[in-house]
C-alpha positions as CSV (number, residue, x, y, z in Angstrom):
1,M,105.6,125.7,107.1
2,R,108.0,127.2,104.5
3,W,109.4,125.1,101.7
4,V,112.3,126.4,99.5
5,G,114.3,124.8,96.7
6,T,118.0,124.4,97.0
7,T,120.9,122.5,95.3
8,P,123.3,119.9,96.7
9,E,126.2,122.3,96.2
10,T,124.5,125.1,98.3
11,L,124.0,122.8,101.3
12,C,127.0,120.5,100.8
13,C,124.5,117.7,101.0
14,V,124.3,115.0,98.3
15,G,120.7,114.8,96.9
16,A,119.4,117.8,98.6
17,Q,116.7,119.5,96.5
18,S,114.6,121.4,99.1
19,V,114.6,122.6,102.6
20,V,111.5,122.7,104.8
21,E,111.2,125.1,107.8
22,M,108.5,124.2,110.3
23,T,107.5,125.7,113.6
24,R,106.2,123.2,116.1
25,A,104.1,124.1,119.2
26,T,103.9,121.6,122.0
27,E,101.9,121.8,125.2
28,I,102.8,119.9,128.4
29,L,99.7,117.9,129.4
30,K,100.6,116.9,133.0
31,G,102.9,117.6,135.9
32,K,104.0,120.8,137.5
33,D,104.4,122.6,134.1
34,K,100.9,121.5,132.8
35,G,99.5,123.9,130.3
36,K,102.9,125.5,129.3
37,C,103.5,125.8,125.6
38,S,106.8,125.8,123.8
39,R,107.6,126.6,120.2
40,E,110.6,125.5,118.2
41,T,111.7,125.9,114.6
42,V,113.1,122.9,112.9
43,Y,114.6,122.4,109.4
44,Y,114.4,119.3,107.2
45,V,116.6,118.7,104.2
46,S,114.7,116.8,101.6
47,S,115.5,115.0,98.3
48,L,112.0,115.9,97.1
49,P,111.9,118.7,94.4
50,L,110.1,121.8,95.3
51,I,106.5,121.3,93.9
52,P,104.0,123.5,95.7
53,E,101.1,121.1,95.0
54,R,103.0,118.4,97.1
55,A,103.3,120.6,100.2
56,M,100.5,118.7,102.0
57,L,102.1,115.4,101.1
58,L,105.4,116.5,102.6
59,L,103.6,117.8,105.8
60,L,101.9,114.4,106.1
61,L,105.2,112.6,105.7
62,I,106.9,114.7,108.4
63,R,103.9,114.2,110.8
64,S,103.8,110.4,110.2
65,Y,107.6,110.3,110.9
66,W,107.1,112.0,114.3
67,G,104.1,109.8,115.1
68,I,106.4,106.8,114.9
69,E,109.2,108.5,116.7
70,T,107.0,109.6,119.6
71,G,105.2,106.3,119.8
72,H,107.2,103.1,119.1
73,H,110.7,104.6,119.3
74,A,110.0,106.6,122.5
75,R,109.1,103.3,124.2
76,L,112.3,101.7,122.9
77,D,114.4,104.7,123.9
78,V,112.9,105.6,127.3
79,T,111.4,102.4,128.8
80,A,113.5,99.7,127.1
81,M,116.5,102.0,127.5
82,E,117.8,101.3,124.0
83,D,119.8,104.6,123.8
84,A,121.4,103.9,127.2
85,S,122.8,100.6,126.0
86,R,126.6,100.3,126.0
87,V,126.7,97.4,123.7
88,R,128.9,98.2,120.8
89,H,129.5,94.9,119.0
90,R,127.5,94.9,115.7
91,N,126.0,91.4,116.0
92,S,125.1,92.0,119.6
93,L,123.4,95.3,118.7
94,C,121.3,93.5,116.0
95,V,120.3,90.7,118.3
96,L,119.4,93.0,121.2
97,G,117.4,95.3,118.8
98,Q,115.4,92.3,117.5
99,V,114.7,91.1,121.0
100,R,113.5,94.5,122.1
101,R,111.2,94.7,119.1
102,I,109.9,91.2,119.8
103,V,109.2,92.3,123.4
104,M,107.4,95.4,121.9
105,G,105.2,93.1,119.8
106,L,104.4,91.0,123.0
107,Y,103.6,94.3,124.8
108,Y,101.2,95.4,122.1
109,A,99.4,92.0,122.2
110,W,99.3,92.2,126.0
111,R,98.0,95.8,126.0
112,D,95.2,94.8,123.6
113,T,93.9,92.3,126.2
114,R,93.8,94.9,129.0
115,T,90.7,96.7,130.1
116,N,92.5,99.4,132.1
117,K,94.6,101.3,129.5
118,R,96.0,103.6,132.2
119,Q,97.8,100.6,133.7
120,S,99.0,99.2,130.4
121,T,102.4,100.9,130.0
122,L,105.5,99.1,128.9
123,K,106.8,99.3,132.5
124,D,103.5,97.7,133.7
125,F,104.1,94.9,131.1
126,H,107.6,94.3,132.4
127,N,106.4,94.2,136.0
128,T,103.5,91.8,135.2
129,M,105.9,89.5,133.3
130,A,108.4,89.5,136.2
131,R,105.6,88.9,138.7
132,H,104.4,85.8,136.9
133,Q,107.9,84.5,136.0
134,H,107.3,85.4,132.3
135,R,104.6,82.7,131.9
136,E,102.3,85.4,130.6
137,A,104.7,86.1,127.7
138,W,104.8,82.4,126.8
139,R,101.0,82.4,126.7
140,L,101.0,85.3,124.4
141,I,103.5,83.6,122.1
142,K,101.5,80.4,121.9
143,T,98.3,82.2,121.0
């Protein structure tokens, strides 16, 4: 990780006070490319001033952001197909977003009751709900 100070004028970005350069390494855990590693360099523009003592705090903030992004948002994007939605009306987007997040809450409640975590994906949740005419979801709501 490299963290350098900057000014809003230098980057043409209001509020920019520092830039962080990070190199991420990822390893593929399954499939035909199992074990392969990739490295990428990413840059973050931050409104935090450059204070070397706060470098670990900044690193934790970036990691916590990606923990959310790869967990909850990945489920919304991939399985719930939020990014593939063609809805453009502002009110409809808000309602659908809230419904998807309610379904995610139901999914997490359902997943906590499961003994086999390998068969507890969001897709499994959708299939279970469809198989039982969504009665299982109503049971989760009532409890």
